N, C-alpha and C positions, 0 to 999 in steps of 0.2 A: 261528631263526624257527619258528613253529608248524607242525606236521605237518598236512597235509590227509588226508582219507579216501583220496584217490587215491594219495598217497605211501605211506600205510600198506599199501594193497593192493599197491603196487609192491614194498614192502619184503618182504611175504610171498612174492611171486613170486621175488624175488631170493634169499630164503632157501631156497626149494625148489630153485632151480637151482644155487646156490653153496654151500649148507650154511653153517655158521657161520664164514665167512670175512669177519670184520667189516671189515677194511681194504678188501677188494675191493668189498664191498657199499657201504661208505661212500663210497668214491671214485666208484663208478658213480652214487650218488644225490647226490653233492655234499654229503655229511654226514660228520661225524667218525664213526670207529668206535664211540666211546663213545655218541654220540647215537643210533646205530642200536640198540645194546644197551639203552639206557635206554628207548627208545620201546617195545621188545618187552616189557621188564619192566613198564612201565606198563600196557600193553594186556593182558598176562597177568593182572595184578592186577584190572583192570577187568572182564575176561571172567570170572574166578573169582567176583568180587562178583556180577555179573549172574547167573551160574549158581546161585548161592545164593538170590537174590531171586526168580528166575523158574523154579522147578523144573519147571513144566508147560508148557515150550515145545513146539512142534511136533516130532515125531520127526526129521524131516529137518534142520530148523534146529539141533536139539540135536546131532545127529551131526556136522554141519559145525563147530559151535562146539567140540566135543570134539576133532575132528581138528586144528583150528587151535591149541587150547591145547596139544596133544601136540607139534605142530610147534615151537612157541615153546619148550616145555620142553626138548625135544631140542637145539634150537639153543643154549639158554642152559645146557645141561648141568645141568639141574635134575632132581631126582627128581619123578616124577608127584605131583600133589597127592593127599593122602589123602582119599578120598571115601567116603561111607557106603554105596556099593554096589560090586559087583564090576565090574572093567574088562571092557568089551565088546569 
């Protein structure tokens, strides 16, 4: 079934607490481990797209978005996206 915003926020909290333990997170959220990973990948792609489309976000919002992206990248064991500026 579709993910709600509340479930996605819960997923991010689970990720902070448990790290990339997909089976544990999936069981806790009543989702399959692959569903959890796929949701994170889709959101990562969406956030990267929004970041490219709206480069002049507020500083605080941009900082939060970058932190969420990094958390997802780490959890999915991905290399950080190559960006046109230095990592802050």
